[in-house]
Structures are given as C-alpha cells and as structure tokens.
C-alpha positions in Angstrom: 55.7 85.6 44.8 57.9 83.0 44.5 60.4 85.1 42.3 60.0 87.8 45.2 60.9 85.8 47.9 63.8 84.3 46.3 65.6 87.4 45.4 64.6 88.7 49.0 66.3 85.3 50.3 70.1 86.2 47.9 69.9 89.7 49.2 69.6 88.3 53.1 71.3 85.4 53.7 75.8 86.0 53.6 76.8 83.1 51.8 80.5 84.3 52.3 80.6 84.7 55.7 79.0 81.1 55.8 81.8 80.2 53.5 84.5 81.6 55.6 83.1 80.0 58.5 82.7 76.6 57.2 86.3 77.3 55.5 87.8 77.3 58.7 85.7 74.4 60.4 86.7 72.4 57.7 90.9 72.8 58.3 90.1 73.9 62.3 93.1 71.1 63.2 95.6 73.1 61.0 94.6 76.3 62.5 98.1 77.0 63.9 99.6 75.8 60.4 96.9 78.1 58.1 96.4 81.5 57.6 93.1 82.4 56.3 92.5 86.0 54.9 88.9 87.2 53.4 89.0 89.4 50.6 93.2 90.0 50.3 94.0 93.2 48.5 95.8 92.7 45.5 96.6 96.9 44.9 95.6 100.0 46.7 92.9 99.9 44.3 89.9 97.9 45.0 90.8 94.4 43.1 89.9 92.1 46.1 90.4 87.8 46.1 87.8 86.3 48.0 90.1 84.4 49.8 94.1 83.8 50.6 94.9 80.9 52.0 98.7 80.2 53.6 100.1 77.3 54.3 102.7 78.6 57.4 104.6 75.6 57.3 104.9 74.4 53.3 105.5 71.1 54.8 102.9 69.7 56.7 100.3 67.6 55.0 96.8 68.5 55.4 95.4 64.5 55.1 91.6 65.5 53.5 90.9 66.0 49.5 91.2 69.3 49.4 93.6 70.2 51.8 96.2 67.6 49.8 95.6 70.2 46.9 97.2 73.1 48.7 100.7 74.8 47.7 102.2 77.6 50.0 99.4 80.0 48.3 96.4 79.1 47.5 93.6 81.5 45.9 90.4 80.8 46.6 87.4 82.4 44.5 83.5 81.1 46.6 80.4 81.3 44.1 77.5 80.9 46.2 74.4 79.1 44.6 72.8 82.1 42.9 76.2 83.1 41.6 77.5 81.9 37.5 80.1 80.3 37.4 81.3 80.6 33.5 84.0 80.8 31.6 85.0 84.8 32.1 84.6 84.2 35.9 87.8 81.6 35.5 89.6 84.0 33.5 89.1 86.7 36.1 90.2 84.2 39.2 93.1 83.9 36.7 94.0 87.5 36.5 93.9 87.7 40.2 96.2 84.4 40.6 98.5 86.4 37.9 98.3 90.3 39.8 99.0 88.2 43.3 102.4 86.7 41.8 103.7 90.0 40.0 102.8 92.5 42.1 104.6 90.7 45.1 108.1 93.2 45.8 110.5 90.8 45.2 111.4 89.4 41.9 109.4 85.4 42.1 109.1 85.7 45.9 106.3 83.5 45.1 107.2 80.9 43.0 104.6 79.8 40.2 105.3 76.2 41.3 103.8 77.3 45.0 100.7 78.4 44.0 97.8 76.9 43.1 93.6 78.7 41.8 90.8 76.7 43.8 87.2 77.7 42.8 84.6 76.6 44.9 80.5 75.9 43.9 77.9 74.1 44.8 76.1 72.5 41.8 78.4 71.3 38.6 78.7 74.0 36.3 78.4 72.1 33.0 78.2 74.7 31.0 81.9 76.1 32.0 83.2 72.4 31.5 81.5 72.2 28.0 83.0 75.7 27.1 86.4 74.9 27.8 86.8 71.5 26.2 85.7 73.6 23.0 88.4 75.9 24.1 90.8 72.7 23.5 91.2 72.4 27.0 91.3 69.8 29.2 89.9 68.9 33.2 90.4 65.4 35.2 87.8 64.7 38.1 90.7 63.0 40.2 88.1 62.3 43.3 84.6 62.9 43.9 84.0 66.6 43.9 87.2 67.8 42.5 87.9 68.9 38.5 91.3 69.8 38.0 91.8 71.9 34.5 94.7 71.5 33.1 96.2 73.4 29.8 94.7 76.8 30.9 97.9 78.1 32.7 100.5 76.1 34.4 99.5 77.3 37.8 97.4 73.9 39.4 93.6 75.3 38.6 90.7 73.3 40.3 86.8 73.8 40.3 85.5 71.9 43.8 81.8 71.2 43.7 81.0 71.2 47.2 78.2 68.9 46.7 79.9 66.2 45.0 82.5 66.2 48.0 82.1 63.0 50.4 84.4 63.1 52.9 82.3 63.5 56.4 84.4 66.9 57.3 83.2 68.2 54.0 79.7 68.1 55.2 80.1 72.0 57.0 80.3 72.9 53.4 77.7 70.8 51.8 74.8 72.3 54.1 75.4 75.2 52.9 73.2 74.8 49.6 69.6 75.3 48.6 69.0 71.3 48.7 71.0 70.8 51.7 71.0 66.9 52.9 68.9 67.0 56.3 71.2 64.2 57.6 74.0 66.2 56.9 72.4 69.4 58.8 71.8 66.9 62.1 75.0 65.4 62.2 76.8 69.2 61.6 74.4 70.5 64.5 75.3 67.5 66.7 78.9 67.6 65.8 79.2 71.7 66.5 77.4 71.4 69.6 80.6 69.8 71.1 82.9 72.6 69.8 84.6 74.3 73.4 86.5 76.9 71.1 84.6 80.3 70.6 86.4 80.7 67.1 84.6 77.7 66.0 81.6 78.5 67.9 81.4 81.5 65.8 82.0 79.6 62.3 79.3 77.6 63.4 77.1 79.9 64.1 77.9 81.6 60.3 77.4 78.4 58.8 74.3 77.9 60.4 72.8 80.7 59.6 73.2 80.4 56.2 72.4 76.9 55.8 69.2 78.0 58.0 67.8 80.4 55.7 68.6 78.3 52.5 66.5 75.5 54.0 63.6 77.0 56.0 61.4 73.8 55.3 64.3 71.6 56.4 64.6 73.4 60.0 61.2 73.6 60.6 61.2 69.6 59.8 63.7 69.5 62.2 61.7 71.0 64.7 58.9 68.7 64.9 60.7 65.6 64.3 63.7 66.2 67.3 62.6 69.3 69.0 64.4 68.7 72.4 67.7 67.3 71.0 68.0 69.8 68.5 67.2 73.1 70.5 69.4 71.5 73.1 72.1 71.3 70.1 71.5 74.8 69.3 71.8 76.2 72.7 75.1 75.1 73.1 76.1 76.2 69.8 74.5 79.9 70.3 75.3 79.8 73.9 77.7 83.4 73.6 75.4 85.0 71.5 72.8 84.0 73.6 74.1 85.5 76.8 75.0 88.7 74.8 71.2 88.5 74.1 70.6 88.5 78.2 72.7 91.6 78.4 71.8 93.8 75.7 68.2 92.7 74.7 67.1 90.4 71.5 70.6 90.2 69.3 70.6 90.4 65.3 71.8 86.7 66.2 69.5 85.0 67.6 66.9 86.9 65.7 68.1 85.0 62.5 67.5 81.8 64.3 64.2 82.3 64.7 63.3 79.8 62.0 65.6 77.1 64.0 64.9 77.3 67.7 61.3 76.7 69.1 58.9 78.7 70.3 59.1 78.1 73.9 62.8 78.9 73.5 61.8 82.6 72.1 59.6 83.0 74.5 62.3 82.9 77.4 64.5 85.2 75.0 61.7 87.9 75.3 61.4 87.4 78.7 65.2 87.6 79.2 64.9 91.2 77.2 61.9 92.3 78.8 64.0 91.4 82.0 66.9 93.1 80.9 65.0 96.7 79.8 63.8 96.6 83.3 66.8 96.6 84.8 67.9 99.2 83.1 65.2 101.4 84.0 65.6 100.5 87.3 69.4 100.9 87.2 68.8 105.2 85.9 66.5 105.5 88.7 68.9 104.8 91.3 71.2 106.6 89.4 68.8 110.0 89.5 68.4 109.3 93.1 71.7 109.1 93.8 72.5 112.2 92.0 69.5 114.2 93.9 70.8 112.7 97.4 74.1 114.3 96.2 73.2 117.4 95.6 
C-alpha cells in the first residue's frame, strides 16, 4: 500500500517546477542581473539542459555560497529526491556542457573558463562519491552542502546537496524534500507571505505545492499548531490564485493546496464557486431575455 502511495506521489509532484521557483527566489535580489532558462535546447534534437543560468553582467558579485560559484554560463542539472544520481548521470551532464560549448556558432564564443556545471540533489550521493574516488577523481567540500569534483574535466564541476546548505536564503530549496524541517517551512511561509511582486508569489506557490505534497503530515501538524497565522500567511501568498478561483470556480492551484488550508477556507472557496456558477447562470438568462426582446 505504501509503495502504491509513494509511486502516486512521485507521479503527482512537479519537482522541477518547484525547483525552478526556488532557484529564482534564491536569486530574486539579482533578477535583473541573471537569466534562468528552463530546458535549454542544445540542438534541433531533443537534448535539453534542465536549467541554463546566465550572468547578464559577468562582473556582478552574488553574495551567497552558490552564487559565488557562478561563471557567465552555468549548466544546472536538478535531481529530485526520487531520482538517482550516479556516475553515468554525471557524465551525461558533462556531455551537455560540452555540447553547449561546442555547438555555439562562433569559435570559442563560450570560453571554458566562463562555464560551470552544477548538479543539485537533496541528499548526499555517497555511492557516486565513492565511485569518483575509485575512478581516481578527487572531490573537496569547500563549504556546507557544496562538493567540488576535480580531475574529471577542466570546467568547474559541483554537486550541491540542498539538505546540507546552511544559509537562511537556501531554506526555499531545503523544504522541497521528503523530510523537510518544519521550522524551515514555517519560516518560508512567513517570508513568502510578504512578497509583493507577482513573479515572487508565483514562485512561492510552486515551491509550496511541492513541499506540501511531499510533507503532508508536517503541513497537517502546522494547521493544528498555528492555524490562523499559517492560513493567513498562505492566503497572502495565494491571493492571486484565490481571486482567479472566485472568477472561474475552484482553480487547480486551490485544489492542490487543500492539504494546507483549513476546512473553513475550503468551505469559503466552495461557496465562492457556487456564487460564480449562479452568477454565470443569471448572466446567461439575461442574455437570452435580451435576445428575445431584440427579436
């Protein structure tokens, strides 16, 4: 039974969308200086990088543990908690980076000195690190959660373990896991409820959809502890989606968040949906009456 539930969970959770939102939120203060392109096509064939992050101003200094690793061109591979990260996966990403450089239309348009390869994963891939050592490659751990692999390619290659990242700004990445810390979740909800930029709210929604589906029990626990505070914070984050729900009935986003809003909130949403349906019926009857009068 648990296996069936886990398989269903794997299929339902859109980890990559959550990570896309989290990545943009981590670097939200630098959004004018960075370009993040999801599923960057390498060629006309279906070879795609998970994320291509470009520093629009190569001289800009991004002051956090991950941002300091960036060159101008950054190839990013994201592995969700259910994905395997083995030696062949690593070589595949290295191949993507090589193609990205080699397929540029001008000779050495992308210098190897301005390229990095970064693989994100929630937990430490101990089997992969053991295999790297067995194959004669070295790795160091320059800071919490960041592993630098040397000897396999001249381009800087990093494996980032989001669970081990300690800076507060990275809690948005830490909560997208199967064993998120409840304090991280609460802190992120409180922080995200203060966002005013629509893009930030949308990214926060994507992150919370992933986190809530992966940590149903924790979100239920939060409902019992600080129901009013948490629900109010979530309502602020979801304000635009709830407005749309009132106009169109219950939106997909509202349905996905039924695990984290209270029964009272769901009742209100259902009433809003009913009102919207009745309004639509009235509008249709008025349109029919007007049509008859014109005849």
